NUSEPA-76187 format. One record per residue: x, y, z of N, C-alpha, C in turn; chain; residue in three letters. Coordinates in steps of 0.2 Angstrom, whole numbers, padded with zeros to 4 digits. Example, Ala and Ser with C-alpha at 12.3 -4.5 7.8 and 13.67 -1.06 7.14 Angstrom:
! residues 2
PT    n_xx    n_yy    n_zz   ca_xx   ca_yy   ca_zz    c_xx    c_yy    c_zz   unit   code
PT    0066   -0028    0039    0062   -0022    0039    0066   -0016    0039      A    ALA
PT    0064   -0011    0035    0068   -0005    0036    0064    0000    0039      A    SER
***
This chain:
! residues 108
PT    n_xx    n_yy    n_zz   ca_xx   ca_yy   ca_zz    c_xx    c_yy    c_zz   unit   code
PT    0416    0510    0441    0421    0514    0446    0424    0510    0451      A    MET
PT    0420    0506    0454    0423    0501    0459    0428    0497    0456      A    ILE
PT    0427    0494    0451    0431    0489    0447    0438    0493    0446      A    ALA
PT    0438    0499    0444    0444    0503    0443    0448    0504    0449      A    ILE
PT    0445    0506    0454    0448    0507    0461    0451    0500    0464      A    LEU
PT    0447    0495    0463    0450    0488    0465    0456    0486    0461      A    LYS
PT    0456    0488    0455    0461    0486    0450    0468    0490    0452      A    ASN
PT    0467    0497    0453    0472    0501    0455    0475    0499    0462      A    ILE
PT    0471    0497    0467    0473    0495    0473    0477    0488    0473      A    GLU
PT    0474    0484    0469    0478    0477    0468    0484    0477    0464      A    LYS
PT    0485    0481    0459    0491    0481    0455    0496    0487    0457      A    HIS
PT    0494    0492    0460    0498    0498    0461    0500    0499    0469      A    GLN
PT    0494    0500    0473    0495    0502    0480    0498    0496    0484      A    THR
PT    0495    0490    0484    0498    0485    0488    0505    0483    0487      A    LYS
PT    0507    0482    0480    0514    0480    0479    0519    0486    0482      A    PRO
PT    0517    0492    0481    0521    0497    0483    0522    0497    0491      A    ILE
PT    0516    0496    0494    0516    0496    0501    0520    0490    0504      A    ALA
PT    0520    0484    0501    0524    0479    0503    0531    0480    0502      A    GLU
PT    0533    0483    0496    0540    0485    0495    0543    0490    0501      A    ILE
PT    0539    0495    0502    0541    0500    0507    0541    0496    0514      A    LEU
PT    0537    0492    0516    0537    0488    0522    0543    0484    0522      A    GLN
PT    0545    0481    0517    0551    0476    0517    0557    0481    0518      A    SER
PT    0557    0487    0515    0563    0491    0515    0564    0494    0523      A    LEU
PT    0558    0496    0526    0559    0498    0533    0561    0492    0537      A    LEU
PT    0559    0486    0536    0560    0480    0540    0568    0479    0539      A    HIS
PT    0571    0480    0533    0578    0479    0532    0582    0484    0536      A    GLU
PT    0580    0490    0535    0584    0496    0538    0584    0495    0546      A    THR
PT    0578    0492    0549    0578    0491    0556    0583    0486    0558      A    ALA
PT    0584    0481    0554    0589    0476    0556    0596    0478    0555      A    ASN
PT    0597    0483    0550    0604    0485    0549    0605    0490    0555      A    ILE
PT    0601    0494    0558    0602    0498    0563    0603    0494    0570      A    GLU
PT    0600    0489    0570    0601    0485    0576    0609    0482    0576      A    LYS
PT    0611    0480    0570    0618    0477    0569    0623    0483    0570      A    GLU
PT    0622    0489    0569    0627    0494    0569    0627    0498    0576      A    ASP
PT    0623    0495    0581    0624    0498    0588    0631    0497    0590      A    ASP
PT    0634    0503    0592    0641    0503    0595    0641    0505    0602      A    PHE
PT    0645    0502    0606    0645    0504    0613    0651    0508    0613      A    ASP
PT    0650    0514    0615    0656    0519    0616    0659    0518    0623      A    PHE
PT    0657    0514    0627    0660    0513    0634    0657    0518    0638      A    GLY
PT    0659    0517    0645    0656    0522    0649    0661    0527    0650      A    SER
PT    0659    0533    0650    0664    0539    0650    0667    0539    0657      A    PRO
PT    0673    0542    0657    0677    0542    0663    0676    0549    0666      A    VAL
PT    0673    0549    0672    0671    0555    0675    0677    0558    0679      A    LEU
PT    0678    0564    0678    0683    0567    0682    0680    0573    0687      A    ILE
PT    0684    0574    0692    0681    0579    0696    0682    0586    0694      A    THR
PT    0679    0591    0697    0679    0598    0694    0686    0601    0695      A    GLU
PT    0689    0599    0701    0696    0601    0702    0701    0598    0697      A    ASN
PT    0700    0592    0695    0705    0589    0690    0704    0593    0683      A    GLU
PT    0698    0594    0682    0696    0598    0676    0700    0605    0676      A    GLU
PT    0699    0609    0682    0702    0615    0682    0709    0615    0682      A    LEU
PT    0712    0610    0685    0720    0609    0685    0722    0608    0678      A    ALA
PT    0718    0604    0674    0720    0603    0667    0720    0609    0663      A    PHE
PT    0714    0613    0664    0714    0619    0660    0719    0625    0662      A    TYR
PT    0720    0625    0668    0726    0629    0671    0732    0628    0668      A    ARG
PT    0734    0621    0667    0740    0619    0665    0741    0621    0657      A    LYS
PT    0735    0620    0653    0735    0621    0646    0735    0629    0645      A    GLU
PT    0732    0633    0650    0732    0640    0649    0739    0642    0650      A    ASN
PT    0743    0640    0655    0750    0642    0657    0754    0640    0651      A    GLU
PT    0753    0634    0648    0757    0633    0642    0756    0638    0636      A    LEU
PT    0750    0639    0635    0748    0644    0629    0751    0651    0631      A    VAL
PT    0751    0653    0637    0754    0659    0639    0761    0660    0638      A    ARG
PT    0764    0654    0640    0772    0654    0639    0774    0654    0632      A    GLN
PT    0770    0651    0627    0771    0651    0620    0770    0658    0617      A    GLU
PT    0765    0661    0620    0763    0668    0618    0769    0673    0619      A    TYR
PT    0771    0672    0626    0776    0677    0628    0783    0676    0624      A    MET
PT    0784    0669    0623    0790    0668    0619    0790    0671    0612      A    SER
PT    0784    0670    0609    0783    0672    0602    0783    0680    0602      A    PHE
PT    0780    0683    0607    0780    0690    0608    0787    0693    0608      A    LYS
PT    0791    0690    0613    0798    0692    0613    0802    0692    0607      A    ASN
PT    0801    0686    0604    0805    0685    0597    0803    0690    0592      A    LYS
PT    0797    0692    0592    0794    0696    0587    0796    0704    0589      A    MET
PT    0797    0705    0595    0799    0712    0597    0806    0713    0595      A    THR
PT    0810    0707    0596    0817    0708    0595    0818    0709    0587      A    LYS
PT    0814    0705    0583    0814    0706    0576    0812    0713    0574      A    LEU
PT    0807    0715    0577    0804    0722    0574    0809    0728    0577      A    LEU
PT    0813    0726    0582    0818    0731    0584    0823    0732    0579      A    ASP
PT    0824    0727    0575    0829    0728    0570    0827    0730    0563      A    GLN
PT    0821    0733    0563    0818    0736    0557    0819    0743    0557      A    VAL
PT    0822    0746    0552    0822    0753    0551    0819    0756    0545      A    ASN
PT    0816    0762    0545    0813    0765    0540    0818    0769    0536      A    VAL
PT    0819    0767    0529    0824    0770    0525    0820    0775    0521      A    GLU
PT    0822    0782    0521    0818    0787    0518    0822    0788    0511      A    LYS
PT    0818    0789    0506    0820    0791    0499    0818    0798    0498      A    ARG
PT    0822    0801    0493    0821    0807    0491    0815    0807    0486      A    SER
PT    0815    0802    0482    0810    0801    0477    0807    0794    0478      A    PHE
PT    0800    0794    0478    0797    0788    0479    0795    0786    0486      A    GLY
PT    0792    0781    0487    0790    0779    0494    0796    0777    0498      A    LYS
PT    0795    0778    0505    0800    0775    0510    0799    0768    0510      A    ASP
PT    0804    0764    0512    0804    0757    0513    0807    0755    0520      A    TYR
PT    0805    0749    0522    0808    0746    0528    0814    0742    0527      A    LEU
PT    0819    0742    0531    0825    0738    0530    0826    0734    0536      A    LYS
PT    0827    0728    0535    0828    0723    0541    0836    0723    0542      A    LEU
PT    0839    0725    0547    0846    0725    0549    0848    0718    0552      A    ASN
PT    0848    0713    0548    0849    0706    0551    0853    0703    0545      A    LEU
PT    0858    0699    0547    0862    0696    0542    0858    0689    0540      A    ASP
PT    0860    0686    0535    0857    0680    0532    0857    0674    0537      A    LYS
PT    0862    0673    0541    0863    0668    0545    0858    0669    0551      A    ILE
PT    0857    0675    0554    0853    0676    0559    0845    0675    0557      A    ASP
PT    0844    0678    0551    0837    0677    0548    0835    0670    0547      A    PHE
PT    0840    0666    0544    0838    0659    0544    0837    0655    0550      A    ASP
PT    0841    0657    0555    0840    0654    0562    0833    0656    0565      A    ASN
PT    0831    0662    0564    0825    0665    0566    0819    0661    0562      A    PHE
PT    0820    0660    0556    0815    0656    0552    0814    0649    0555      A    ARG
PT    0820    0646    0556    0820    0639    0558    0817    0638    0565      A    LYS
PT    0819    0643    0570    0816    0642    0576    0809    0643    0577      A    SER
PT    0806    0647    0572    0799    0648    0572    0795    0644    0567      A    ASN
PT    0798    0639    0564    0795    0635    0559    0792    0638    0554      A    ASN
PT    0795    0644    0551    0792    0648    0546    0795    0646    0539      A    VAL
***
């Protein structure tokens, strides 16, 4: 029984342990080489951060209001056309040139 255990240890366990140890040693060397310095972060004050977010918020609000006004104008030109048979439908009272200009201005 002892001879069998020594044989297993000699031919199976030790070589596998050595292989695993060499792999761990190589990955440690690779990790040391891949260290990257991101530099020191630029610290800003709370007031600068608030000013930045206020500015961005104002830009988003302006874009929203502009889009809202354009859509309101477009929807004001939509009429419901009633049919005697079948479903009613919506009709856009806008000529092709104005519609193309609307599409181009909104990148649609």
